[in-house]
Structure formats: C-alpha cells, structure tokens
C-alpha positions as CSV (number, residue, x, y, z in Angstrom):
1,M,-14.0,-26.1,12.3
2,K,-13.0,-22.7,11.2
3,E,-11.1,-22.6,7.9
4,E,-7.7,-21.1,8.1
5,M,-6.1,-19.3,5.2
6,D,-2.8,-17.8,4.2
7,L,-2.8,-14.0,4.7
8,V,-0.4,-11.1,4.2
9,A,-0.2,-7.8,6.0
10,K,1.7,-5.0,4.3
11,T,3.5,-2.3,6.3
12,F,6.5,0.1,6.2
13,Q,10.0,-1.1,6.2
14,G,11.2,-1.2,9.8
15,L,7.8,-1.9,11.3
16,E,7.6,-5.6,10.4
17,D,8.4,-6.8,14.0
18,V,5.8,-4.5,15.4
19,L,3.2,-5.7,13.0
20,A,4.1,-9.4,13.6
21,E,3.6,-8.9,17.4
22,E,0.3,-7.2,16.8
23,L,-0.9,-10.1,14.7
24,K,0.3,-12.6,17.2
25,Q,-1.6,-10.8,20.0
26,L,-4.8,-10.8,17.9
27,G,-4.6,-14.6,17.5
28,A,-2.7,-15.1,14.2
29,T,-0.5,-18.1,13.7
30,D,2.7,-18.8,11.8
31,E,3.8,-15.2,11.5
32,K,6.7,-14.7,9.1
33,P,8.0,-11.1,8.8
34,G,9.4,-10.2,5.4
35,R,10.3,-7.0,3.6
36,R,7.5,-4.5,4.3
37,M,5.1,-7.4,5.1
38,V,4.2,-10.1,7.5
39,A,2.8,-13.4,6.2
40,F,0.5,-15.2,8.6
41,R,-2.4,-17.6,8.9
42,G,-5.9,-17.1,10.3
43,D,-9.6,-17.7,9.7
44,K,-12.2,-15.2,8.5
45,E,-12.5,-13.6,12.0
46,M,-8.7,-13.1,12.0
47,L,-8.9,-11.4,8.6
48,Y,-11.6,-9.0,9.9
49,R,-9.6,-8.4,13.1
50,A,-6.4,-7.7,11.3
51,N,-8.1,-4.9,9.3
52,F,-10.0,-3.5,12.3
53,C,-7.4,-3.7,15.0
54,C,-3.9,-3.5,13.6
55,R,-2.3,-0.1,14.0
56,S,0.8,-0.8,11.9
57,A,-0.7,-2.5,8.9
58,L,-1.3,-0.7,5.6
59,R,-3.5,-3.4,4.1
60,I,-4.4,-7.0,4.5
61,L,-4.2,-9.3,1.5
62,K,-5.6,-12.8,0.9
63,P,-3.5,-14.7,-1.7
64,I,-5.7,-16.7,-4.1
65,Y,-3.6,-17.7,-7.0
66,T,0.1,-18.3,-7.6
67,F,1.7,-19.2,-10.9
68,K,4.8,-18.6,-13.1
69,A,4.8,-16.3,-16.1
70,C,7.8,-15.2,-18.1
71,D,6.0,-12.5,-20.1
72,T,2.7,-10.7,-20.4
73,D,1.2,-13.3,-22.7
74,E,1.8,-16.1,-20.2
75,L,0.4,-13.8,-17.5
76,Y,-2.7,-13.3,-19.5
77,E,-3.2,-17.0,-20.2
78,A,-2.6,-18.0,-16.6
79,V,-5.1,-15.4,-15.3
80,K,-7.7,-16.4,-17.8
81,K,-7.5,-20.1,-16.6
82,Y,-8.5,-19.2,-13.0
83,D,-12.2,-19.8,-12.1
84,W,-13.2,-16.2,-11.5
85,E,-16.8,-17.2,-10.8
86,Q,-15.7,-18.1,-7.3
87,L,-15.3,-14.4,-6.6
88,L,-17.5,-12.4,-8.9
89,S,-20.0,-12.5,-11.8
90,A,-20.2,-10.7,-15.1
91,D,-22.5,-8.2,-13.4
92,D,-19.9,-7.2,-10.8
93,T,-17.3,-4.5,-11.0
94,L,-13.5,-4.3,-11.1
95,P,-11.3,-1.3,-10.2
96,S,-9.9,0.9,-13.0
97,T,-6.4,0.1,-11.6
98,L,-4.8,-2.7,-9.6
99,W,-2.4,-2.6,-6.7
100,S,0.8,-4.1,-8.0
101,T,4.5,-4.3,-7.1
102,A,5.4,-4.9,-10.7
103,T,8.0,-2.7,-12.4
104,D,9.1,-5.0,-15.2
105,P,6.7,-5.3,-17.1
106,P,5.4,-1.8,-16.1
107,L,2.3,-1.6,-13.8
108,E,0.1,-0.3,-16.6
109,I,0.7,-3.3,-18.8
110,V,0.2,-5.7,-15.9
111,T,-3.1,-4.0,-15.0
112,Y,-4.3,-4.1,-18.6
113,R,-3.4,-7.8,-19.2
114,V,-4.9,-9.0,-15.9
115,K,-8.2,-7.1,-16.4
116,D,-8.3,-8.2,-20.0
117,A,-7.9,-11.9,-19.0
118,I,-10.7,-11.6,-16.5
119,A,-13.0,-9.9,-19.0
120,D,-12.3,-12.5,-21.6
121,F,-13.0,-15.3,-19.1
122,F,-16.6,-14.0,-18.7
123,N,-17.0,-12.9,-22.3
124,E,-16.4,-16.4,-23.6
125,K,-18.9,-17.9,-21.1
126,Y,-21.6,-15.3,-21.0
127,G,-21.0,-12.8,-23.8
128,K,-20.6,-10.0,-21.2
129,R,-17.8,-8.8,-18.9
130,P,-17.5,-7.1,-15.5
131,S,-17.6,-3.4,-15.7
132,I,-15.0,-1.0,-14.4
133,R,-15.7,1.3,-11.5
134,L,-13.3,4.1,-10.3
135,T,-14.2,3.6,-6.6
136,N,-15.8,0.9,-4.4
137,A,-15.4,-1.9,-7.0
138,D,-16.9,-5.3,-5.9
139,V,-13.5,-7.0,-6.0
140,L,-10.0,-5.4,-5.5
141,L,-7.0,-7.3,-6.6
142,N,-3.3,-7.1,-5.8
143,V,-0.7,-8.5,-8.2
144,H,2.8,-9.3,-6.9
145,I,5.5,-10.3,-9.4
146,L,8.9,-11.5,-8.3
147,N,11.1,-12.7,-11.2
148,D,8.7,-15.2,-12.9
149,E,6.5,-15.9,-9.9
150,V,3.1,-14.1,-9.9
151,T,0.8,-14.0,-6.9
152,I,-2.7,-12.6,-7.2
153,S,-4.4,-11.6,-3.9
154,L,-7.7,-10.2,-2.9
155,D,-7.3,-6.9,-1.2
156,S,-9.5,-7.1,1.9
157,S,-8.9,-3.5,3.1
158,G,-9.8,-1.2,0.2
159,E,-8.4,2.2,1.0
160,S,-5.1,2.0,2.8
161,L,-5.6,1.3,6.5
162,H,-3.6,4.5,7.4
163,K,-6.8,6.4,6.4
164,R,-8.3,5.9,9.8
165,G,-11.2,8.2,9.2
166,Y,-10.7,10.7,12.0
167,R,-8.6,13.2,10.2
168,V,-10.8,16.2,9.1
169,E,-7.9,18.6,8.2
170,Q,-4.2,18.5,7.8
171,T,-1.1,20.6,7.9
172,E,1.7,20.4,5.3
173,A,3.3,17.0,5.1
174,P,1.5,15.2,8.0
175,I,3.0,11.9,9.1
176,N,1.2,8.8,8.0
177,E,-1.0,7.4,10.7
178,V,0.4,3.9,10.4
179,L,3.9,5.1,10.6
180,A,3.1,7.3,13.6
181,A,1.4,4.4,15.5
182,G,4.3,2.0,14.5
183,L,6.9,4.4,15.8
184,I,5.1,4.8,19.1
185,L,4.8,1.0,19.5
186,K,8.5,0.7,18.7
187,T,9.2,2.6,21.9
188,G,7.2,0.1,23.9
189,W,4.9,2.8,25.3
190,K,1.3,1.8,25.8
191,G,0.0,4.4,28.1
192,E,2.0,3.8,31.3
193,S,3.3,7.3,31.5
194,N,2.9,10.8,30.0
195,F,3.4,11.4,26.3
196,I,4.6,14.6,24.7
197,D,5.0,15.8,21.1
198,P,6.4,19.3,21.1
199,M,6.1,19.8,17.3
200,C,2.7,18.1,16.9
201,G,1.4,19.7,13.6
202,S,-2.0,18.3,12.9
203,G,-1.9,16.0,15.9
204,T,-1.3,12.5,14.4
205,F,1.1,11.3,17.1
206,L,-1.2,12.7,19.8
207,I,-4.3,10.9,18.5
208,E,-2.5,7.6,17.8
209,A,-1.0,7.8,21.3
210,A,-4.4,8.3,22.8
211,L,-5.8,5.3,20.9
212,I,-2.9,3.1,22.0
213,A,-3.2,4.2,25.6
214,R,-7.0,3.5,25.7
215,N,-6.6,0.4,23.4
216,I,-9.2,1.8,21.0
217,N,-9.2,-0.1,17.7
218,P,-8.3,2.3,14.8
219,G,-10.8,0.7,12.5
220,V,-13.7,2.1,14.5
221,F,-13.5,5.4,12.5
222,R,-13.5,3.7,9.1
223,Q,-16.6,3.9,6.8
224,S,-15.9,0.5,5.2
225,F,-13.5,-2.2,4.3
226,A,-13.3,-4.0,1.0
227,F,-14.1,-7.4,2.6
228,E,-17.6,-6.1,3.3
229,R,-18.4,-6.4,-0.4
230,W,-17.2,-10.0,-0.7
231,R,-19.8,-12.8,-1.4
232,D,-19.0,-14.6,1.9
233,F,-19.1,-11.5,4.1
234,D,-20.4,-12.3,7.6
235,Q,-22.2,-9.2,8.9
236,E,-22.9,-10.8,12.3
237,L,-19.3,-11.8,12.8
238,F,-18.0,-8.3,11.8
239,D,-20.6,-6.6,14.1
240,S,-19.4,-8.7,17.0
241,I,-15.8,-7.4,16.4
242,Y,-16.9,-3.8,15.8
243,N,-19.0,-3.6,18.9
244,D,-16.6,-5.3,21.3
245,D,-14.9,-2.7,23.5
246,S,-14.0,-5.2,26.3
247,Q,-10.3,-4.7,25.7
248,E,-10.4,-0.9,26.1
249,R,-8.6,0.4,29.2
250,E,-8.3,3.5,31.4
251,F,-5.5,6.0,30.8
252,N,-4.3,7.8,34.0
253,Y,-1.7,10.0,32.6
254,K,-1.7,12.9,30.1
255,I,-0.7,13.5,26.4
256,Y,0.8,16.9,25.8
257,G,1.0,18.5,22.4
258,S,2.4,21.9,21.2
259,D,3.5,23.7,18.1
260,I,4.8,27.1,17.1
261,S,1.9,27.5,14.7
262,P,-1.5,28.6,16.0
263,K,-3.0,27.3,12.7
264,A,-1.5,23.8,13.3
265,I,-2.9,23.8,16.8
266,A,-6.3,24.7,15.5
267,I,-6.2,21.9,13.0
268,A,-5.0,19.5,15.7
269,E,-7.9,20.5,17.9
270,R,-10.4,19.6,15.1
271,N,-8.8,16.2,14.4
272,I,-8.6,15.4,18.1
273,K,-12.3,16.3,18.5
274,S,-13.1,14.1,15.5
275,A,-11.3,11.2,17.1
276,G,-13.1,11.7,20.4
277,V,-9.9,11.8,22.6
278,G,-9.9,15.4,23.6
279,K,-10.1,14.7,27.4
280,Y,-6.7,13.0,27.3
281,I,-4.8,15.6,25.4
282,D,-3.5,19.1,26.4
283,L,-2.7,21.4,23.5
284,Q,-0.9,24.8,23.5
285,V,0.9,27.1,21.1
286,L,4.5,27.0,22.2
287,P,7.8,27.1,20.3
288,F,10.1,24.2,21.0
289,Q,12.8,26.6,22.1
290,R,10.7,27.8,25.0
291,Y,10.5,24.4,26.7
292,T,12.3,24.5,30.0
293,E,11.4,21.0,31.2
294,A,9.5,17.9,30.1
295,P,6.5,16.6,31.9
296,E,7.5,14.3,34.7
297,K,7.7,10.6,33.9
298,G,7.0,10.6,30.2
299,I,8.2,9.8,26.7
300,L,8.8,12.3,23.8
301,V,8.0,11.4,20.2
302,T,7.9,14.0,17.5
303,N,8.2,14.5,13.7
304,P,10.4,17.7,13.4
305,P,10.1,19.9,10.3
306,Y,12.7,19.3,7.7
307,G,13.6,20.2,4.1
308,E,11.6,23.1,2.6
309,R,9.6,23.4,5.8
310,I,12.6,24.7,7.8
311,S,15.5,26.9,6.8
312,A,19.0,27.6,8.1
313,D,17.8,31.0,9.2
314,D,15.2,29.5,11.4
C-alpha cells in the first residue's frame, strides 16, 4: 500500500481555487485551500506529479515537524531534538538561506538558529556538521511560523516552479509564468477557441496558453527538482511520469500575439521557439490601437503596461 503524506502547495493569492482543482484532477485527496496555499494529501507519486504537472503552484512542501516555540531559544532546542539523520548526514549540504514566512523574529535570525541547531545535532554525535552550499544543497527547508506554532517542511521543488525553463530572454517586467497560467485557467479556457494577447511582451501568456491547449506538462522544461536529491528518490517512478505524454491533446485553433515593440516580438519568438510551440502561435508587430477586430470565436488575455512603462503622453 502506498504511503500517503500531508503536503502543501504554495501559490499566489487568488489562485487557490485553481490550484486546488489542478491537484484534485491529478489525484490528490483532502484538498483544503488556504491563504496563498492548498493543503492536500498524496503519496510519493502525487508529490512528483504536483511538481511536474501543476501550472499554478509555486512550490510543493512536505511538512515534517511541527512544534511550539515562544522565542528563538525554544526554536533552537526544538529543532535540535529532531532526528535529522532521517533526512541527511554530516557529509550532506544545507542551503545558505532557508525559505521562511517568519517576520518576528526576523528571517535572518530564524535561518541562523535553525541551521545552528541542525549543525549542533551532528556535531555532538559525530564531531562534524553538514556544510553550507549556495546552490543545489542536498536538503532544502521551509520554516513557517504563525504565532508560537512552527512548521518545518522539506521543499521538494527547489527553484520556484514558475521558472519553467523555456524562457531564454525577457522584456522589462515580464509576468510570472505561474500567475499567467493561473489567470488563463481562471477564465476556464483550455484550448476550445482562439486565444489572443495584443500586448504580449516576451510571450509568457502565449506560451502558457499553448501548453494548456496541448496539455503539455510545464515541468518538462525543468533541469531538476529538489526531490531528486532526496534519499528515497525513485528514479523509475519519476521517469514514468516524465515520459508519459498520454494526456496531451490536439489544438485546432490559433494563438495570436502582438506588441508595439519589434524588440519584444523578437524576444517572444526566441522564447516560443525554446518552448517548442511555434506552430500554434502567430506573432506580429502591431500597436493595440490598430486592432480593428478580434479573431473570431476567441478569448483575450493580456498584461497591459503600467506605471513607469507607460506615460500619460502615450
């Protein structure tokens, strides 16, 4: 019988319902949307799928230890009591910083005390401690503090899941890939009609729309996930998920993108080529004011320029 575990998927505020539905469709159980997150249950395969398939998740956490601490001394003592040998050895590496939601005490103090406690756990047993690595550490941790309740989780994602891996260049202030995908999914569009972004910039909406229309998993472009460095990583299981394209589908409409800037269109072309979805997307340099009609039977989603990128004179 597959062992189920409590898991947490992080997202942007307002996308919790979209993410909960994604997780449900992937086979998660007991989904509970919260603020910028969805708690759910699933086995190891579900953890891998959530990372690989979810379009609206920023990262997937596996809570491992919950306790109460009223100050940083209690935080240190509680962390030191945990059996860290379940997860790493004195020869493994920890990141230089931890993901944390803590503001009181400040993040820097929380990071220092947690890493100090883990180091002392190994120092007292073996006379050596895990070293610190700036990137690709063996174990990534997330510390969540709400009042006096502390939850330490394993970060199974590593780099934020919005970093799909297809973007080779960007314009000024590109929209986050997770936010773009989430907004498209909010509309209910899944490729049943044309799609248009008349201010497409570097092409994020266009690419995410193409991936949604074809039902291509966003994780296919990623170089790695943090869970691949875990002791219990199942390469065969992950390969079966990575290589399964049985849910991909045909897209019989078109995605139209345009922008006033030739430079933006050139960047969008490179990103679209990197994502391998060029055959589904028509690009052109065209100011929004010159649109006379929208493509028949379609939906428009765009991220218009604002703030310093547009002036009253424009």
